[in-house]
C-alpha positions, 0 to 999 in steps of 0.5 A, spaced: 773 429 583 767 429 587 763 423 592 756 425 590 755 427 597 751 433 596 752 439 601 747 444 599 741 445 595 742 452 591 737 456 588 738 458 581 738 466 581 739 467 573 741 463 567 743 468 561 748 468 556 751 462 558 752 465 565 749 461 571 748 464 578 746 460 584 744 463 590 748 458 596 751 459 602 756 454 600 763 457 600 767 457 594 773 461 591 774 463 584 777 457 580 774 452 585 770 446 582 763 445 584 758 440 582 751 443 580 746 437 579 752 433 577 756 437 572 763 440 574 763 447 573 768 452 575 766 458 580 768 465 576 764 469 581 762 469 588 760 473 594 753 476 597 751 468 597 751 467 590 756 463 586 757 464 578 759 459 573 760 460 565 756 454 562 759 453 555 754 450 549 758 443 549 756 442 556 749 444 555 748 439 549 750 434 554 746 435 560 738 436 562 736 444 563 738 446 570 731 447 574 730 452 579 733 448 585 740 445 584 744 440 588 751 442 590 757 439 592 764 442 592 770 438 589 773 433 594 780 436 597 786 431 600 784 429 607 776 429 606 772 423 607 770 419 601 763 417 602 759 416 596 763 413 590 768 417 585 764 422 581 768 426 576 762 431 574 762 429 567 755 427 565 754 421 561 747 422 559 740 424 560 735 418 563 728 419 564 724 417 570 719 412 568 716 411 575 716 414 582 713 409 588 713 410 595 717 404 599 716 404 606 719 411 608 722 412 602 721 412 594 723 407 589 725 410 582 725 407 576 730 410 570 731 409 563 738 411 561 740 411 553 741 404 551 748 405 550 749 406 558 746 400 560 752 396 560 755 400 565 750 399 570 750 393 575 746 391 581 749 394 587 753 398 583 754 405 583 751 411 579 750 418 580 743 421 579 743 429 579 750 429 582 747 424 588 751 418 589 746 412 589 746 404 589 743 401 583 737 397 587 735 393 580 737 393 573 734 390 567 735 390 559 731 397 559 733 401 566 735 401 573 732 402 580 734 406 585 731 406 593 731 413 596 731 414 603 728 420 607 735 423 608 736 423 601 729 426 599 730 431 604 737 434 603 737 433 595 732 435 589 731 428 588 724 429 592 722 433 586 723 427 581 716 425 577 715 421 571 717 424 565 723 428 569 730 428 565 736 426 570 743 427 569 747 420 569 754 419 571 756 412 571 761 408 575 768 411 571 771 404 573 766 400 569 768 405 563 776 403 564 775 396 565 771 396 558 777 400 555 782 395 557 779 389 555 782 386 549 777 387 543 772 391 546 771 399 545 766 404 547 760 404 542 
């Protein structure tokens, strides 16, 4: 479990044969879970300022390709403060950035998710974009908007978003459970 509060931006050193190697100062042990751009991955090697992860085809089929820089967050530990929101590291789909507009000192970004995910988005609700916990600023029948503050832009890869960019999305798990529990409703 994660909170969507990125602890570091790492640099992808290599990605070959399903082995992703990231240069990072983040301390992690063998077997630890780390969210990489919102994808929960297991540390299989560590040391020398690098973390390695094995990424299976199932994961690659569901997420956008890893870029040169990735958002990193270690798993939540008992007693850690719970900022952000509950994030599992299970990407629900890939959204497309359709606009990036300056707004005061920050940026407002519009994302169009796969149509089947729109039902889980509510204004002032939570969404994880590239593993970053964010508040939905607006939502309509085709997409949603997020307002990025200067701190988020400086401490994550979200400052690199451009029109046409793909983004990993994880919707609020509580919305998915509510839907499943309501009589007569089944996920589509």
